[in-house]
C-alpha positions as CSV (number, residue, x, y, z in Angstrom):
1,M,91.9,84.0,130.1
2,V,92.7,87.1,131.4
3,L,95.3,88.4,128.6
4,A,92.7,87.3,125.9
5,S,89.7,89.4,127.8
6,L,92.2,92.0,128.2
7,L,93.5,92.3,124.5
8,R,90.3,92.0,123.1
9,Q,88.5,95.3,125.4
10,L,91.7,96.9,123.9
11,L,91.1,95.9,120.3
12,R,87.6,95.4,120.5
13,M,88.0,92.4,119.0
14,E,83.9,91.5,120.1
15,S,83.4,90.1,115.9
16,I,85.8,89.9,113.4
17,L,84.8,90.0,109.5
18,A,86.2,87.4,107.2
19,A,86.1,88.2,103.7
20,L,85.9,84.9,101.7
21,D,86.1,84.9,98.3
22,F,86.3,81.4,97.2
23,S,89.7,81.5,95.9
24,P,92.2,78.8,96.7
25,V,93.5,81.1,100.2
26,A,89.9,81.6,101.5
27,A,90.5,78.2,103.3
28,S,93.0,79.8,105.1
29,V,91.1,83.2,105.7
30,L,88.9,81.2,107.3
31,A,91.3,79.1,109.5
32,R,92.8,82.3,110.6
33,A,89.8,84.2,111.2
34,T,88.4,81.2,113.4
35,E,91.3,80.8,115.4
36,M,91.4,84.7,116.3
37,A,87.6,84.6,117.3
38,E,88.2,81.3,119.2
39,R,91.4,82.9,120.6
40,F,88.8,85.8,121.8
41,G,85.4,84.5,122.2
42,A,84.4,86.6,119.4
43,R,81.5,86.5,116.8
44,L,82.5,85.8,113.5
45,W,81.0,87.4,110.4
46,L,82.0,85.1,106.8
47,I,80.9,87.7,104.1
48,H,81.5,86.6,100.2
49,V,80.7,89.5,98.1
50,A,79.5,88.4,95.0
51,A,79.9,90.2,91.5
52,P,76.4,92.4,90.9
53,E,74.1,91.1,88.1
54,P,75.0,92.4,84.4
55,A,71.9,94.3,84.6
56,F,72.8,96.3,88.0
57,V,75.6,97.9,86.0
58,G,74.4,99.1,83.2
59,Y,74.7,96.1,80.9
60,E,72.5,94.2,79.3
61,P,70.7,91.2,81.5
62,G,71.9,88.6,78.0
63,P,69.4,85.3,77.5
64,Q,67.3,83.9,80.1
65,S,70.2,80.8,80.1
66,V,73.2,83.4,81.3
67,R,70.8,84.7,84.0
68,D,69.2,81.0,84.8
69,H,73.2,80.4,85.5
70,R,74.4,83.5,87.2
71,A,71.3,82.1,89.9
72,A,72.4,79.0,90.1
73,E,76.4,79.9,90.8
74,L,74.6,82.7,93.3
75,R,73.0,79.4,95.1
76,E,76.0,77.5,95.1
77,E,77.8,80.1,96.8
78,H,75.4,81.1,99.3
79,R,75.3,77.2,99.9
80,T,78.9,77.0,100.7
81,L,79.1,80.0,103.2
82,Q,76.2,78.6,105.2
83,R,77.6,75.4,105.7
84,H,80.9,77.0,106.6
85,A,79.0,79.3,108.8
86,E,77.1,75.8,110.3
87,E,80.4,74.0,111.0
88,L,81.7,76.8,112.6
89,R,78.5,76.8,115.0
90,E,79.1,73.1,115.6
91,R,82.5,74.2,117.1
92,R,80.7,76.6,119.4
93,L,81.6,79.2,117.7
94,D,78.7,82.5,116.7
95,A,79.1,82.6,113.4
96,T,77.5,84.2,110.8
97,A,76.8,84.2,106.6
98,L,76.7,87.1,104.3
99,L,76.4,87.3,100.2
100,I,76.4,90.5,99.3
101,E,76.3,91.8,95.7
102,G,78.4,95.2,94.9
103,P,82.1,96.2,94.5
104,P,84.2,94.1,96.4
105,V,86.5,96.6,98.6
106,A,83.4,99.1,99.0
107,K,81.2,96.1,100.8
108,I,83.5,94.4,102.5
109,L,84.3,97.9,104.7
110,E,80.1,98.7,104.5
111,E,79.6,95.5,106.2
112,A,82.8,96.1,108.4
113,N,81.3,99.5,109.5
114,R,77.5,98.5,110.0
115,L,78.4,95.2,112.1
116,G,81.3,97.2,114.4
117,V,83.7,94.7,113.7
118,G,86.7,94.9,115.8
119,M,88.8,93.1,112.8
120,I,88.8,92.5,108.8
121,V,90.8,89.5,107.8
122,I,91.2,88.7,104.4
123,G,92.8,87.3,101.1
124,S,96.0,88.3,99.2
125,H,96.5,86.2,95.4
126,G,99.5,87.9,95.6
127,R,99.1,89.7,92.0
128,S,102.1,92.6,91.1
129,G,102.7,94.1,88.2
130,L,100.6,94.1,85.1
131,A,97.9,91.7,86.6
132,R,98.2,94.0,90.3
133,L,97.2,97.3,87.9
134,V,94.5,95.6,85.5
135,L,92.7,93.4,88.5
136,G,93.2,95.9,91.3
137,S,94.1,94.4,95.0
138,V,90.9,93.8,96.9
139,S,92.7,93.7,100.0
140,E,95.2,96.6,99.4
141,G,91.9,98.9,99.1
142,V,90.5,97.1,102.4
143,V,93.4,97.9,104.6
144,R,94.0,101.3,103.0
145,R,89.9,102.5,103.7
146,A,89.3,100.1,106.9
147,A,88.4,101.5,110.1
148,C,89.8,98.5,112.1
149,P,92.8,96.6,111.6
150,V,93.1,94.3,109.3
151,L,94.9,90.5,109.2
152,I,96.1,89.3,105.3
153,V,96.7,86.3,104.8
154,P,98.7,85.5,101.5
155,S,98.4,83.0,99.2
156,L,100.8,80.1,99.4
157,G,102.3,81.7,95.8
158,A,102.5,84.8,97.6
159,G,105.7,84.7,98.8
160,G,105.0,82.0,101.7
161,A,105.6,78.1,102.1
């Protein structure tokens, strides 16, 4: 435990931010972040960045049924995130869930800075070529601009087992 305490001091590991997108790699991201939080005795922030409402980004809001559907999706995402945090608290971890709307890279970095986390844990979908060019890479954007270490958890299709 002395080594973990020393490492925590050296790496500022009092808190860890796990970026969850509810894709297949999210379970591995949560597992790695949980492992790190347990090992370092760190607080764990679970963040999900939801796509912004169309009306907030200059699009027409669409019919009420579309808005109702989006609201239901956000409620379910919030419940899922809260459920993960509650399961971690049952394991005696200090875990807090955050659901935020906006551009993923910017919001992850804003929250990491605001919370003063010592590490960000994020998944990679393993896209390459045209898919990466068109869709971008959130994990790459976070790595390039983060002020703290970033642990990237690869998807199984990204060269993993």
